MIBATOR-971201 format. One record per residue (C-alpha): x, y, z; residue number from 1. Coordinates in steps of 0.2 Angstrom, whole numbers, plus 5000, padded with zeros to 4 digits. Example, Ala and Ser with C-alpha at 12.3 -4.5 7.8 and 13.67 -1.06 7.14 Angstrom:
// residues 2
5062/4978/5039/1;
5068/4995/5036/2;
***
This chain:
// residues 548
5000/5000/5000/1;
5006/5018/4997/2;
5014/5028/5011/3;
5001/5042/5012/4;
4982/5040/5012/5;
4971/5052/5002/6;
4956/5059/5012/7;
4941/5068/5005/8;
4933/5081/5016/9;
4915/5086/5011/10;
4908/5101/5022/11;
4900/5118/5018/12;
4908/5125/5033/13;
4925/5132/5029/14;
4931/5132/5048/15;
4926/5114/5050/16;
4935/5109/5034/17;
4951/5119/5039/18;
4951/5111/5057/19;
4949/5093/5050/20;
4962/5096/5037/21;
4974/5102/5050/22;
4972/5087/5061/23;
4974/5075/5047/24;
4989/5083/5039/25;
4998/5083/5055/26;
4996/5064/5055/27;
5004/5063/5038/28;
4988/5061/5027/29;
4984/5070/5011/30;
4969/5080/5012/31;
4957/5085/4997/32;
4945/5099/5004/33;
4928/5101/4996/34;
4914/5113/5001/35;
4899/5106/4991/36;
4891/5089/4986/37;
4893/5093/4968/38;
4912/5096/4969/39;
4914/5080/4979/40;
4905/5069/4967/41;
4915/5077/4952/42;
4932/5072/4961/43;
4926/5055/4965/44;
4920/5052/4947/45;
4936/5060/4940/46;
4946/5047/4950/47;
4937/5033/4941/48;
4939/5039/4924/49;
4958/5043/4925/50;
4970/5029/4918/51;
4975/5016/4932/52;
4993/5022/4932/53;
4989/5041/4935/54;
4974/5039/4947/55;
4973/5049/4963/56;
4962/5037/4973/57;
4952/5042/4988/58;
4955/5031/5003/59;
4942/5039/5015/60;
4928/5051/5014/61;
4923/5062/5029/62;
4906/5068/5025/63;
4894/5081/5033/64;
4876/5077/5033/65;
4869/5094/5030/66;
4876/5101/5013/67;
4865/5113/5003/68;
4866/5107/4986/69;
4867/5088/4988/70;
4865/5081/5006/71;
4877/5069/5014/72;
4865/5054/5013/73;
4863/5056/4994/74;
4882/5057/4992/75;
4884/5041/5003/76;
4872/5032/4993/77;
4881/5036/4976/78;
4897/5030/4984/79;
4890/5014/4990/80;
4881/5010/4974/81;
4896/5012/4962/82;
4906/4997/4959/83;
4922/5007/4959/84;
4918/5017/4974/85;
4909/5006/4986/86;
4924/5000/4996/87;
4929/5018/5001/88;
4925/5020/5019/89;
4913/5034/5024/90;
4913/5043/5041/91;
4898/5054/5042/92;
4899/5070/5053/93;
4883/5079/5059/94;
4877/5090/5073/95;
4861/5080/5073/96;
4861/5068/5088/97;
4844/5059/5085/98;
4844/5040/5084/99;
4834/5042/5068/100;
4848/5052/5060/101;
4861/5040/5065/102;
4851/5025/5059/103;
4848/5033/5042/104;
4866/5037/5040/105;
4871/5019/5043/106;
4857/5012/5032/107;
4863/5022/5017/108;
4880/5014/5019/109;
4890/5025/5031/110;
4904/5015/5040/111;
4905/5026/5055/112;
4897/5041/5063/113;
4904/5056/5072/114;
4893/5069/5081/115;
4898/5088/5082/116;
4906/5094/5092/117;
4919/5080/5091/118;
4936/5078/5100/119;
4951/5079/5089/120;
4958/5063/5096/121;
4942/5053/5093/122;
4941/5059/5075/123;
4959/5054/5072/124;
4957/5037/5080/125;
4941/5034/5070/126;
4950/5039/5054/127;
4965/5027/5058/128;
4953/5013/5061/129;
4944/5015/5045/130;
4960/5016/5035/131;
4965/5000/5043/132;
4949/4992/5037/133;
4952/5000/5020/134;
4969/4993/5019/135;
4963/4975/5024/136;
4949/4976/5011/137;
4961/4983/4997/138;
4973/4968/5001/139;
4959/4956/5001/140;
4952/4963/4984/141;
4969/4962/4977/142;
4972/4944/4982/143;
4954/4940/4975/144;
4959/4948/4959/145;
4975/4939/4958/146;
4967/4922/4962/147;
4954/4925/4949/148;
4967/4930/4936/149;
4978/4915/4941/150;
4963/4903/4939/151;
4959/4911/4922/152;
4977/4908/4916/153;
4978/4891/4922/154;
4962/4886/4913/155;
4969/4894/4897/156;
4986/4886/4897/157;
4980/4869/4903/158;
4967/4868/4890/159;
4979/4868/4876/160;
4992/4855/4870/161;
5000/4867/4857/162;
5018/4872/4864/163;
5019/4889/4856/164;
5001/4893/4861/165;
5005/4889/4879/166;
5021/4899/4879/167;
5012/4914/4872/168;
4997/4913/4884/169;
5007/4910/4899/170;
5019/4926/4896/171;
5004/4937/4892/172;
4995/4931/4907/173;
5010/4934/4918/174;
5012/4951/4911/175;
4994/4955/4915/176;
4994/4950/4933/177;
5011/4956/4938/178;
5011/4973/4928/179;
5029/4970/4921/180;
5039/4979/4908/181;
5046/4963/4900/182;
5047/4944/4903/183;
5055/4929/4895/184;
5052/4910/4896/185;
5067/4899/4893/186;
5067/4880/4891/187;
5082/4869/4895/188;
5088/4859/4879/189;
5092/4842/4885/190;
5104/4838/4871/191;
5115/4854/4872/192;
5112/4858/4891/193;
5108/4876/4886/194;
5094/4888/4891/195;
5084/4893/4875/196;
5073/4909/4874/197;
5057/4902/4868/198;
5046/4917/4871/199;
5051/4935/4875/200;
5038/4948/4879/201;
5043/4967/4879/202;
5027/4977/4882/203;
5014/4969/4871/204;
5026/4964/4858/205;
5034/4947/4856/206;
5053/4947/4852/207;
5066/4935/4846/208;
5082/4932/4855/209;
5095/4922/4846/210;
5107/4918/4860/211;
5107/4905/4873/212;
5112/4904/4891/213;
5123/4891/4900/214;
5116/4884/4916/215;
5123/4895/4929/216;
5125/4910/4918/217;
5115/4926/4922/218;
5101/4926/4934/219;
5091/4914/4924/220;
5105/4902/4923/221;
5108/4904/4942/222;
5089/4899/4945/223;
5090/4885/4933/224;
5106/4878/4942/225;
5099/4880/4960/226;
5081/4877/4957/227;
5075/4891/4969/228;
5065/4907/4965/229;
5074/4923/4966/230;
5070/4941/4968/231;
5084/4954/4964/232;
5079/4972/4968/233;
5094/4980/4960/234;
5101/4970/4946/235;
5115/4982/4941/236;
5124/4979/4957/237;
5121/4960/4956/238;
5136/4950/4950/239;
5125/4937/4942/240;
5117/4949/4931/241;
5120/4946/4912/242;
5118/4962/4902/243;
5115/4953/4885/244;
5096/4953/4888/245;
5095/4972/4889/246;
5105/4973/4873/247;
5093/4961/4864/248;
5077/4970/4869/249;
5083/4987/4871/250;
5078/4989/4889/251;
5087/4994/4905/252;
5084/4980/4918/253;
5082/4987/4936/254;
5074/4973/4945/255;
5070/4954/4942/256;
5059/4940/4947/257;
5065/4923/4941/258;
5057/4906/4945/259;
5061/4888/4940/260;
5050/4877/4929/261;
5049/4861/4938/262;
5042/4844/4933/263;
5044/4831/4947/264;
5060/4839/4954/265;
5067/4840/4936/266;
5071/4858/4930/267;
5064/4860/4912/268;
5067/4879/4911/269;
5064/4896/4920/270;
5052/4911/4919/271;
5060/4928/4921/272;
5051/4945/4922/273;
5059/4962/4924/274;
5054/4980/4930/275;
5037/4981/4939/276;
5028/4996/4931/277;
5018/5002/4947/278;
5031/5000/4960/279;
5044/4987/4967/280;
5043/4968/4967/281;
5039/4960/4983/282;
5038/4943/4991/283;
5020/4941/4986/284;
5025/4944/4967/285;
5038/4931/4969/286;
5025/4919/4976/287;
5013/4923/4962/288;
5026/4920/4949/289;
5032/4904/4957/290;
5014/4898/4958/291;
5010/4901/4940/292;
5026/4893/4935/293;
5020/4876/4942/294;
5005/4877/4931/295;
5015/4882/4916/296;
5027/4868/4919/297;
5013/4855/4919/298;
5006/4862/4903/299;
5022/4862/4895/300;
5026/4844/4900/301;
5008/4838/4894/302;
5012/4847/4877/303;
5028/4838/4876/304;
5021/4821/4880/305;
5007/4824/4868/306;
5019/4828/4854/307;
5029/4813/4858/308;
5013/4802/4858/309;
5008/4810/4841/310;
5025/4807/4834/311;
5024/4789/4840/312;
5007/4786/4833/313;
5012/4793/4816/314;
5027/4782/4816/315;
5017/4767/4821/316;
5004/4770/4807/317;
5019/4771/4795/318;
5026/4755/4802/319;
5009/4747/4800/320;
5007/4753/4782/321;
5024/4746/4778/322;
5021/4730/4786/323;
5004/4728/4777/324;
5014/4732/4761/325;
5027/4719/4765/326;
5014/4706/4768/327;
5006/4710/4751/328;
5023/4707/4743/329;
5025/4691/4753/330;
5008/4685/4747/331;
5012/4689/4729/332;
5028/4679/4732/333;
5019/4664/4738/334;
5008/4665/4722/335;
5023/4669/4711/336;
5025/4651/4703/337;
5007/4650/4698/338;
5006/4668/4692/339;
5022/4665/4681/340;
5013/4650/4674/341;
4997/4659/4671/342;
5007/4673/4662/343;
5018/4661/4653/344;
5003/4651/4645/345;
4996/4667/4635/346;
5013/4673/4631/347;
5017/4656/4623/348;
5000/4657/4613/349;
5004/4674/4607/350;
5021/4669/4602/351;
5014/4654/4592/352;
5001/4665/4583/353;
5013/4678/4578/354;
5026/4665/4572/355;
5013/4657/4561/356;
5007/4673/4554/357;
5024/4680/4550/358;
5033/4664/4545/359;
5020/4654/4535/360;
5011/4659/4519/361;
4993/4660/4526/362;
4977/4667/4518/363;
4969/4682/4525/364;
4956/4672/4535/365;
4969/4662/4544/366;
4979/4677/4548/367;
4964/4686/4555/368;
4960/4671/4566/369;
4978/4669/4573/370;
4979/4688/4576/371;
4962/4687/4585/372;
4968/4673/4596/373;
4984/4684/4600/374;
4973/4698/4604/375;
4962/4688/4616/376;
4978/4682/4625/377;
4985/4700/4626/378;
4968/4705/4635/379;
4970/4690/4646/380;
4988/4696/4651/381;
4981/4713/4654/382;
4968/4706/4666/383;
4981/4696/4676/384;
4992/4711/4678/385;
4978/4722/4683/386;
4973/4710/4696/387;
4991/4710/4703/388;
4992/4729/4703/389;
4976/4731/4711/390;
4981/4719/4725/391;
4998/4727/4727/392;
4993/4745/4726/393;
4991/4754/4743/394;
4974/4760/4748/395;
4970/4777/4740/396;
4956/4781/4752/397;
4948/4776/4769/398;
4933/4767/4773/399;
4920/4765/4758/400;
4905/4755/4755/401;
4912/4738/4750/402;
4904/4722/4743/403;
4912/4707/4752/404;
4906/4695/4738/405;
4916/4705/4725/406;
4932/4704/4735/407;
4930/4685/4737/408;
4928/4683/4718/409;
4943/4694/4715/410;
4954/4684/4727/411;
4948/4668/4719/412;
4953/4675/4702/413;
4970/4680/4708/414;
4973/4663/4716/415;
4965/4652/4703/416;
4980/4645/4695/417;
4987/4641/4712/418;
4971/4632/4717/419;
4971/4623/4701/420;
4989/4617/4703/421;
4986/4612/4721/422;
4971/4601/4715/423;
4959/4612/4727/424;
4941/4611/4724/425;
4932/4627/4728/426;
4914/4628/4735/427;
4905/4644/4738/428;
4890/4646/4749/429;
4886/4665/4748/430;
4871/4673/4756/431;
4861/4682/4743/432;
4858/4701/4745/433;
4872/4703/4757/434;
4873/4722/4762/435;
4889/4732/4758/436;
4900/4736/4773/437;
4911/4751/4776/438;
4929/4744/4774/439;
4946/4747/4765/440;
4943/4735/4751/441;
4961/4731/4746/442;
4965/4727/4765/443;
4951/4715/4766/444;
4957/4707/4749/445;
4974/4705/4757/446;
4966/4696/4772/447;
4956/4685/4762/448;
4970/4680/4750/449;
4982/4676/4765/450;
4969/4664/4772/451;
4966/4656/4755/452;
4985/4654/4752/453;
4986/4646/4770/454;
4972/4634/4766/455;
4981/4629/4749/456;
4997/4626/4758/457;
4988/4616/4772/458;
4982/4604/4758/459;
4998/4598/4749/460;
4989/4583/4742/461;
4974/4593/4737/462;
4957/4595/4745/463;
4942/4606/4747/464;
4940/4624/4751/465;
4923/4630/4756/466;
4919/4649/4757/467;
4903/4653/4766/468;
4895/4670/4770/469;
4882/4673/4783/470;
4872/4688/4789/471;
4869/4691/4808/472;
4859/4707/4812/473;
4867/4708/4829/474;
4885/4703/4825/475;
4886/4710/4807/476;
4892/4698/4793/477;
4904/4683/4793/478;
4915/4675/4780/479;
4921/4657/4784/480;
4935/4649/4775/481;
4934/4630/4778/482;
4948/4618/4772/483;
4951/4600/4773/484;
4969/4602/4777/485;
4981/4595/4790/486;
4973/4606/4804/487;
4980/4614/4819/488;
4984/4608/4837/489;
4976/4618/4852/490;
4993/4625/4856/491;
4996/4632/4838/492;
4978/4639/4839/493;
4982/4649/4854/494;
4997/4657/4846/495;
4992/4657/4828/496;
4989/4676/4827/497;
5005/4681/4837/498;
5018/4690/4827/499;
5032/4678/4820/500;
5023/4663/4825/501;
5022/4650/4810/502;
5020/4631/4808/503;
5029/4632/4791/504;
5048/4629/4788/505;
5049/4645/4777/506;
5035/4656/4784/507;
5038/4674/4791/508;
5024/4672/4804/509;
5017/4689/4800/510;
5003/4685/4788/511;
4989/4681/4801/512;
4996/4694/4813/513;
4994/4708/4800/514;
4977/4701/4795/515;
4971/4701/4813/516;
4977/4719/4815/517;
4968/4724/4799/518;
4951/4716/4804/519;
4953/4723/4822/520;
4955/4741/4814/521;
4939/4737/4805/522;
4930/4734/4821/523;
4929/4715/4818/524;
4938/4699/4823/525;
4945/4683/4816/526;
4942/4666/4824/527;
4949/4649/4821/528;
4942/4632/4824/529;
4953/4616/4820/530;
4958/4599/4825/531;
4974/4590/4819/532;
4970/4580/4804/533;
4952/4587/4802/534;
4955/4603/4793/535;
4953/4621/4799/536;
4940/4635/4799/537;
4945/4653/4799/538;
4930/4665/4801/539;
4931/4684/4798/540;
4918/4694/4808/541;
4914/4711/4801/542;
4902/4724/4808/543;
4889/4732/4796/544;
4893/4750/4802/545;
4910/4759/4803/546;
4921/4757/4819/547;
4921/4772/4830/548;
***
């Protein structure tokens, strides 16, 4: 609080004003004498309208009841009804001694009542008592305002996970509550061990500072090293002061508050503010800044963890995409021999047709027939290559309405030669009018192809493969792949979807693991039922609606 209180005296009697002024000035108070109600109200309103830094606030009003233009009761009511004036204590002075007058004065908001004639000692004692109350109220209001601002800042910075936004909002909030000329937030770089200026605020402008501080260098480096808040009232005489900051932002530092940013006893940076605009820094300012630093540190750590988690999720998504692509290549490799044979047959037919057309004397009818046969085989090759490219190509979009039966037909076409060479008979039991589902079609194709190839490899002497679709309104739809192969033991069934688990001598153990992950991301599941020597059934369950 300021050293000298300002007391407004309102009385139309000049002698009374002079006497009260003499008494109060002798006690060290500043007195503003007024002789009418209108003049008093003008002074009070003027104090409200002036800028905060240049106001001449009234700390106490001594008010006569009987004033010709505006009486004391009315002036008191104006003071107590105004949000800016209501906390100013009012002592009413009157020659009226009735209980009714006293009651009326207290009813309109007077804080105390003195009757004329009064003793000088009594008036001075009452003034001192009211000013003590005023001081306590002002301190309470200031603490309430500070806590409200702190709460507002905390809400703002803890609601964001963007690092730059947190830094900016934190520094602007600190400047608003502490009324400082400038401030900076420095973070400790774990790799270099240096303090980097992440946000510098000079006035309302954000500045760039391109140098770094060593831990232990300057006041900020000292706080980062020791981990304790620091108030320096006169930095020019402090050996820890580093003048480089003044040069960077073109200011002269007089005083500094600096506090550490801590997360679980680990120093991650510091906050430093310089030059309070409306006085000197005190221990309460240091406490406020240290309190705010705790919230800022937590918000910064949350932002860092969120960024790390986002980066990890992005890398994981890339890895999953690469793994899916690798499994596509592996599946194509497992089909390579049969695909090569499927391609070789039309190539041989094309070669024969062209050889006959070019080397033998043929009439136009035969030439046309051979060229037509060659064209048919070229179109067959185009279809084979297109199927391979469609399977290999990464998905160009997300979930889309997908016909499961179409995917099954594409997979059987892609693996037809392998099925033929393996002497596998395929039976389809497809439920008619099966609704489309939201899915990534090429990923479902990869899953179904992997299960089909596994079934072929489980029947080295040939066998039967039945593909059956069913619709269940509660559980969505299912696609079952039933083979008559060698089957799986109970132990193998428990581990079949684990990465790198395989029952084959040359397998990677990733095919079913990747397939399981794909179906899970579609909101579904894969089940297996089998007995050794009795074949196996792999059932893919898929929801009718998109996964959330």
